[in-house]
C-alpha positions in Angstrom: 18.6 26.3 -10.7 18.0 27.5 -6.9 14.4 27.2 -5.4 13.6 31.3 -6.2 14.5 31.2 -9.5 12.7 28.0 -10.1 9.4 29.1 -8.7 9.3 32.4 -10.2 10.4 30.8 -13.8 7.2 28.8 -13.5 4.3 29.1 -15.7 1.9 27.8 -13.0 0.1 30.6 -11.1 -0.1 28.4 -8.3 2.3 29.5 -4.8 4.4 25.6 -5.2 4.4 25.5 -9.4 7.4 24.3 -10.4 8.4 21.9 -7.0 8.9 18.2 -7.1 7.9 16.4 -4.3 8.3 12.6 -3.8 5.7 11.0 -1.5 6.8 7.8 -0.2 4.0 7.5 2.5 1.1 5.3 2.9 -2.1 5.7 4.9 -3.4 8.9 5.2 -1.3 12.0 7.0 1.6 11.8 4.7 -0.6 10.8 1.7 -2.9 14.0 2.6 -0.1 16.2 3.3 0.9 15.2 -0.3 -2.5 15.9 -1.7 -2.6 19.6 -0.3 1.1 20.2 -1.8 0.0 18.6 -5.0 -3.1 21.0 -5.2 -1.1 23.8 -4.3 1.0 23.1 -7.3 3.5 20.9 -7.0 4.4 18.0 -9.2 3.9 15.7 -6.6 4.8 11.8 -7.7 3.4 8.9 -5.1 5.8 6.2 -4.6 4.2 2.9 -3.9 4.5 -0.2 -3.8 3.7 -2.8 -6.8 0.4 -4.1 -4.9 -0.3 0.0 -4.2 -1.0 1.6 -1.0 -2.4 0.2 1.7 -4.9 2.5 2.3 -6.1 1.3 -1.4 -7.5 -1.8 0.2 -9.1 0.2 3.0 -13.1 -0.4 3.2 -15.5 -0.7 -0.2 -12.7 -0.9 -3.3 -13.5 1.4 -6.4 -11.2 0.0 -8.9 -8.0 0.8 -7.5 -9.5 3.2 -5.0 -11.2 3.5 -1.5 -12.4 6.0 0.2 -9.0 7.1 1.9 -6.9 6.3 -0.8 -8.9 9.4 -3.0 -9.1 11.4 0.1 -4.7 11.5 0.5 -3.9 11.3 -3.5 -5.9 13.6 -5.7 -2.9 15.0 -8.1 -0.3 13.3 -7.8 1.2 11.1 -10.1 1.9 7.0 -9.4 5.1 5.5 -9.9 5.0 1.6 -8.4 8.2 0.5 -7.5 9.0 -2.6 -5.0 11.9 -1.2 -2.4 13.5 -4.6 -1.6 14.8 -5.1 -4.8 18.2 -5.2 -5.8 18.7 -1.5 -7.8 15.4 0.4 -6.3 17.2 2.2 -3.5 19.4 4.0 -6.2 17.2 4.6 -8.1 15.0 6.2 -5.7 17.2 8.1 -4.3 18.3 9.2 -7.9 14.8 10.5 -8.1 14.8 11.9 -4.7 18.3 14.1 -5.8 16.0 16.4 -8.0 13.0 17.1 -5.4 12.5 19.7 -3.3 10.5 17.6 -0.5 10.6 14.1 0.4 7.1 12.3 2.5 7.9 9.0 4.1 5.6 7.3 6.6 7.3 4.2 7.9 8.6 3.5 11.4 11.8 5.0 12.7 14.7 3.6 11.1 12.7 1.9 8.7 13.5 4.0 5.3 17.1 4.6 6.5 17.0 0.8 6.3 15.2 0.5 2.5 17.9 3.1 1.5 16.2 5.7 1.5 16.2 7.3 4.9 16.9 11.3 5.7 20.7 10.9 5.9 20.7 9.1 2.5 18.6 11.5 0.6 20.3 14.4 2.2 23.7 12.8 0.6 22.8 13.3 -3.1 20.3 16.1 -1.7 21.6 18.7 0.9 18.7 21.1 0.8 16.2 18.7 0.8 13.1 19.2 2.9 12.5 15.6 4.2 8.9 15.5 5.9 9.2 11.7 8.7 5.5 11.2 9.7 5.1 8.3 12.2 3.0 7.9 15.4 5.1 8.9 18.3 8.1 10.7 16.5 11.5 9.6 15.4 13.0 9.1 19.4 11.5 8.5 22.6 10.4 5.2 24.3 7.1 4.7 22.0 9.0 5.9 18.6 9.2 2.0 17.5 5.3 1.0 18.9 2.9 1.2 16.0 -0.1 3.4 16.0 -2.8 4.7 14.0 -5.7 6.7 14.1 -7.4 5.3 16.8 -4.8 4.4 18.6 -3.7 8.0 19.5 -7.7 9.0 19.7 -7.2 6.9 22.9 -3.6 7.6 24.3 -3.6 11.7 23.7 -6.9 11.5 25.8 -9.3 12.8 22.7 -12.0 9.8 23.3 -12.2 10.9 27.2 -13.7 14.4 25.7 -16.1 12.4 23.6 -17.4 9.7 26.2 -21.1 9.3 26.1 -23.8 9.8 28.9 -22.2 6.5 31.3 -19.0 8.4 30.7 -18.2 5.7 28.1 -14.7 7.1 26.4 -15.7 7.2 22.2 -14.3 7.2 19.3 -14.6 10.5 16.8 -16.5 9.0 13.3 -13.5 9.9 11.4 -9.7 9.4 10.5 -9.6 13.2 13.0 -5.8 12.4 14.0 -4.6 11.6 10.2 -6.2 14.3 9.1 -5.1 16.9 11.6 -1.8 15.7 11.8 -1.8 16.1 7.9 -2.5 19.6 8.4 0.0 20.4 10.8 2.7 18.5 7.9 1.8 20.8 5.5 2.1 23.5 7.8 5.9 22.5 8.3 7.1 21.1 5.0 5.4 25.3 3.5 7.5 26.6 6.2 10.5 25.1 5.6 10.1 26.0 1.8 9.7 29.6 2.6 12.9 29.2 4.9 14.6 27.8 1.7 13.9 31.0 -0.1 15.3 32.8 2.8 18.7 31.2 2.4 18.1 28.5 5.2 19.0 24.7 4.7 17.1 21.9 4.0 15.8 19.9 7.1 14.5 17.0 8.5 10.6 17.4 10.0 9.4 15.0 12.7 5.9 15.3 13.0 4.0 12.9 14.6 0.2 12.2 15.1 0.8 12.3 18.7 2.0 15.9 18.7 -0.4 16.8 16.4 -2.8 15.5 18.6 -1.7 17.3 21.5 -1.1 20.5 19.4 -4.5 20.2 18.2 -5.9 19.9 21.8 -4.3 23.0 22.9 -7.2 24.5 25.0 -8.5 21.4 26.6 -4.5 20.9 28.0 -4.1 24.5 28.8 -8.0 24.3 30.5 -7.0 21.2 32.1 -3.2 22.0 33.7 -5.2 25.3 35.6 -8.2 23.7 36.4 -8.1 20.1 36.6 -9.7 17.5 35.1 -12.8 18.4 35.2 -13.3 22.2 34.7 -16.5 23.4 34.8 -18.6 24.1 31.4 -18.9 28.0 31.3 -21.8 27.8 28.2 -24.5 26.4 29.7 -26.9 25.5 28.2 -25.1 25.0 24.7 -25.8 22.1 23.0 -27.8 19.7 21.0 -31.1 19.8 20.8 -34.1 17.8 19.9 -36.9 19.3 17.6 -40.1 18.2 16.4 -38.9 17.1 12.9 -34.7 16.9 13.4 -31.9 18.2 15.8 -30.5 22.1 16.2 -27.1 23.1 18.0 -27.6 26.4 20.1 -24.3 28.0 20.9 -23.7 30.6 24.1 -20.7 32.4 23.6 -22.2 35.9 25.3 -24.4 36.9 28.5 -26.6 38.1 26.0 -27.4 35.1 24.7 -28.8 33.5 27.2 -31.4 35.9 27.8 -31.9 35.9 23.4 -32.1 31.7 24.4 -35.2 32.3 27.0 -37.0 34.9 24.7 -37.1 33.4 22.0 -38.3 29.7 24.0 -40.7 32.1 25.8 -38.9 31.1 29.4 -38.1 34.8 30.9 -38.6 33.0 33.9 -35.5 31.7 33.6 -34.2 34.6 32.8 -34.9 36.8 35.5 -33.7 34.0 38.2 -30.9 34.6 39.5 -30.2 32.0 40.3 -29.0 31.7 36.1 -27.4 34.9 36.2 -24.2 34.5 34.8 -22.1 31.8 33.2 -20.6 30.7 36.5 -24.0 30.2 38.4 -26.0 28.3 35.3 -22.9 26.0 35.2 -24.2 24.3 38.7 -27.5 23.6 37.2 -26.5 22.6 34.1 -29.4 18.9 34.3 -32.0 21.3 35.2 -31.5 24.3 32.4 -30.9 21.4 29.5 -33.9 20.2 30.7 -36.1 22.3 30.5 -34.8 24.4 27.3 -35.1 19.9 26.0 -38.7 20.1 26.6 -39.4 24.0 25.0 -37.5 22.8 22.1 -39.5 19.9 21.0 -42.5 22.0 20.7 -42.0 23.2 16.9 -40.1 22.1 13.7 -36.9 23.3 13.1 -37.2 25.6 10.7 -39.1 27.7 12.8 -37.1 27.4 15.8 -34.3 28.8 13.5 -36.1 31.3 12.3 -37.3 32.5 16.0 -33.8 32.2 17.4 -32.3 33.9 14.7 -34.6 36.8 15.3 -34.0 36.9 18.8 -30.0 36.9 18.7 -29.3 33.1 19.3 -26.6 31.7 17.3 -27.8 28.1 16.0 -27.8 25.8 12.9 -29.5 23.1 12.4 -27.5 19.6 12.7 -27.1 17.7 9.5 -26.4 14.6 8.2 -23.4 14.9 5.5 -25.9 13.9 2.8 -28.3 16.8 3.9 -25.2 18.8 4.3 -24.1 18.4 0.6 -27.6 19.2 -0.7 -27.8 22.5 1.2 -28.4 25.5 -1.1 -25.5 27.3 0.5 -22.6 24.4 0.7 -23.4 24.2 -3.6 -23.4 27.8 -4.6 -20.0 27.9 -2.0 -19.1 24.9 -4.6 -17.6 23.5 -1.1 -17.7 20.3 -2.3 -18.8 19.7 -5.7 -18.9 16.6 -7.4 -16.4 15.4 -9.7 -15.9 13.0 -12.2 -13.6 10.0 -11.8 -14.0 7.0 -14.1 -13.9 4.1 -11.6 -16.5 5.4 -9.3 -18.6 7.5 -11.6 -18.2 10.4 -9.8 -18.4 12.3 -6.1 -18.5 15.0 -4.0 -15.1 16.0 -2.9 -14.1 19.5 -1.0 -12.6 22.1 -2.0 -9.3 22.8 -0.4 -9.8 26.2 1.3 -8.0 29.0 -0.1 -7.2 27.2 -3.3 -10.4 27.0 -6.8 -11.5 23.7 -7.6 -9.6 22.5 -10.3 -11.1 22.2 -14.2 -11.4 19.3 -15.6 -8.5 17.9 -17.4 -6.1 20.0 -14.6 -3.5 18.1 -13.4 -4.9 18.1 -9.9 -8.0 16.6 -10.7 -7.2 13.0 -11.3 -6.7 10.4 -9.1 -3.6 7.7 -10.0 -4.5 4.0 -10.6 -1.2 2.2 -9.6 1.8 2.9 -11.2 0.0 4.4 -14.1 3.3 7.1 -13.9 6.1 4.6 -13.8 7.4 4.5 -17.1 6.8 8.7 -17.8 8.2 9.5 -14.3 11.4 7.3 -15.1 12.2 8.6 -18.1 12.0 12.6 -17.0 14.5 11.6 -14.3 17.1 10.1 -17.4 16.5 6.3 -16.7 16.5 4.4 -20.3 13.7 2.8 -21.3 15.5 -0.7 -20.5 16.4 0.4 -17.1 12.7 1.3 -16.4 11.6 -2.1 -18.0 14.0 -4.1 -15.7 13.2 -2.0 -13.0 9.2 -2.3 -12.9 9.9 -5.9 -14.1 7.7 -8.2 -11.1 9.9 -9.5 -9.1 8.6 -13.3 -9.8 9.4 -12.7 -13.7 13.3 -11.8 -13.5 13.4 -15.5 -11.8 
């Protein structure tokens, strides 16, 4: 059945219902892309070693899960196979031959050595969309170097944009590079699948953390190319300010916003001073203006300031912790991150994927797989006999 016919015949209302994905990636960037495909209706098979994806062991364990694993594997089914075992690669190719998408995140060349590289999968599945996620890409001088989120944050210059007051580069406090790389990977896979609907061939997609971060930093890279390494900040005195009982973030994107900020803080003298009457002029007086407004904003509490700023026409928000954000009435009513049930953890908040509805309890998209929890079921679906499945899944030590 052609992909367009398969999608049309699918009973599911989600856009990727009827698609099969074999996700052999580990960590976060590849798995999170696979999770997004699952949340849009695809049947995603998570291929992992018998001991589990290494991300399951990072941080605090919750049963067979970690926070990273829970982020990247919702809605998948787990097939646990030792790819180095005799017959394992042939079995995986038998599965890959019937999948629309294959995802891997080994270093360049490793998947081929294991017997499941692009050429090997394409030979049995010419229309496959094959995604390779890596640190530096499949080609180039750095292709075989190890890379992590932190490494690419440093390599790309991202850390330098988050320097502290003394100029010390700082890592963003979450896996930003892995996450944004997954989003670009999902975009690439989605476009390739649409291309197949239009009669285009399958393809090998090369998505690297390095290139994804470059795309993410496009505005800063353009700015640096045009204005040098330290471009002028043109939104002074925007930023984070302490209040009597918390912090607020203030942004200024129009000249009118500066005048409004002066009105709200009763500093009309700063609005009337010709030294500060444009974004360009204010950029030259950043420390002074920031100090003036910092002193004013310490005089009242956050709620009072937010009311005064809104009345004056200033765009601002309280600076939340993640805990206070989760409790915010707007977040709760909008189901931005509803609490979900999960037996191993007792439940936790999980953000709704933009553009989708939160899966209902019992929906295949709402669960997290334990290691190998669907191995026998998956192998049976792909034509393996019970005996063949048992032999394939038997621990290596037990075969001696």
